[in-house]
C-alpha positions, 0 to 999 in steps of 0.5 A: 476101424482106426489104424496106427497109420490113421492116428499118425495122419490125424495127429501131424494133420494137427500139427500141420503149419502153413508158415512159421507163425503157425508153428509157433502157435501150434507149439503150446500145451493145451491144459484141460481147464483151457489155458495154453503155454506157449513152448515154441522156444524149446528147440530140443525134444520138448518142442520144435525138433520133436514135431518136426521129427513126427512129420519126418517120420510119416514122411518115411512111411509114406512119402508124402512131400507135404510131411517133408515140408511141414517138418522142415518149418518145424526143424527151421524153427528149432534151430532158431531157438538154440538159447537153452544150450545143449540138452536132449530135452531143450536144446541142441542134442535134441535136434541132433538126434532127430536130425541123425535119425531123419538124415538116415532114413531120407538123406535130409539135414546131413549137413546140419546134423554134421554142424550139430554133432560138431557143435555139441562136441566142442561145447562138451570138450570145453566144459568137461575139463580134466578138473570137472566135477559135477555139482549134481546128477542134473548135469549127467542125466539122460534128459538134461545132462551129458548122458543125453549130449553123448547121443548127439555126437557122431564121433566122425572127427577128432573133436567129436571123438575126444567129446565122447572120450570126456563124457565116458571119463566122467561117466566113469569117475563119478560112478566108480564106487557105486554101493550095492543099492546103486549110486545116489543122486540128487533129485532133479525132479525137486532141486530144492530137495537137499537130499540124495536118493538112489535114483537108478531110473532111465530118465534121470538116473543110473540107467540113463548113463548106461543106455546112453553109453550102450547106444553111443559110448561103447569105446574100450573105456565105455564098454568097462564103464557100461558093464559096472554100471549095468552090474551095480543096477543087476545087484541093486534089484530088490524082490517085490510082489512081482518079481525083481524090481528096482526102487524109483527113488523119488521119495514121498513123490506126488506123482499119480500112479505110484503104489504104496509099495513103489510099483509103477509101470513106466520107462522114466524112473521105474523097473520097466525102463531099467529092465529094458536098458539092462536087457540091452546091456546083456545082449550088447556086452555079452553078459547073459545074466543081466538079460535073465534078471531083466526078463525075469523083471519084465515078465513080473510086470506082465503078470502083475494086475493091470490095475496096479500099473499106474498108466494114466496117460498115453505117452512115452514117459510113464503112459501106454505107448512107452510100455508097449514099445518097451515090452514089443522091443525086448519081446521081439529081440528076446523071441519072447511071445508073452511079452509081445502078447502084452505089448499088443494089448497096450498098443491096441489101447493106444490106438483106441485111446485117440480123441479127436475132440482133444487139440492133438488127439491125447493128453499127458498127465504130468505132476497132476496137471493134465494137458495136450502136449506136442513133444516127444517125451510125454506127448503126441510126437512120441505117440507118432513115432511109437504108432509108426514103429509099432504098426511096422511102418519105420524102424526103431533106431529113434529109441536110442533117445530114450537110452534104448538100442535099436534092433539093428545095433543088438542084432549085430551082437551075438545073442544072450540068454533069453529065458527067464531064470530064478531071481 
């Protein structure tokens, strides 16, 4: 029977490269209709850094030097392609958070990680002057904005500490007066749409700001901002068919998997990701009512009919890997066996879903297009890390890349409420 480690090995073997040219060739999305699109120029978690991270994660699990060599090929390619800026998804912050996890686990890239942290810090300080005002939420969000950049800054130097303070200040100022229904954001999924909606999710919305602060911004001011955002999310929940849920804010989205009532089980824009971040906020901030509401939501999701989940692929963003990781992570840290049982079932589906006929073993379905993708967010690099974490081979501190504090950080805090309450 195939195991999680087997799946991880199979995937990275298809990402193994003899040279840089091979790395560029492999860094392509392979569409179901036969075409390919090269993404080698993407440095962050959509491209080379993600593939390198997958190799180094497997090296951490089984100490095979071949994984380290291949990981280094991809990281070198990532560093060569930094023209896309500082974001988590495409630029230096993606490399920074990857090298941060790698150097904590293997001692590799310590110098590179420190350089990236200072570089992102300098860039942030130059942009976020006192007169800075964001033109849209796109500049603030986790995947493409300053919330993601915060995750890549260590705070070891004065420059880095000033950059952290600047990001916290901007997030404070721009969320200072959230309405009862949540902060209204421009829909960065469709930049041509001029309307503003309550984007509360992790990938592009308010919960992503909160997750970033929890993972790397809990200064005195940061704690205050995080508490305010968390309580805004607490009040923004509505009683849905399966307990407290949050509106996804995507409008008349064509996204596959969303029910007529807006329900879908996914990390990105939906209640699963929001509840996970809210539970972590309750634990880290010592506010048990946040944990209670988050658990009510997650229990409702776990009880809902499986055919309503809208899980259409196996990635972390909106697939089986993300749902399994979140339910296991919260279930384990909250000592909630019901959530862990559902996570175990999803994990089994993830392992069984490996298809050796596909270029990388799995396909993503994004905005109606199905393709094999090497990235961390939607693709197989994320699935490698998920398999190794759920299989018990590596630690889960890398979940910070998705705005979710790892177990070590959560365990250092006093326990919050872990039982469900009435909404």
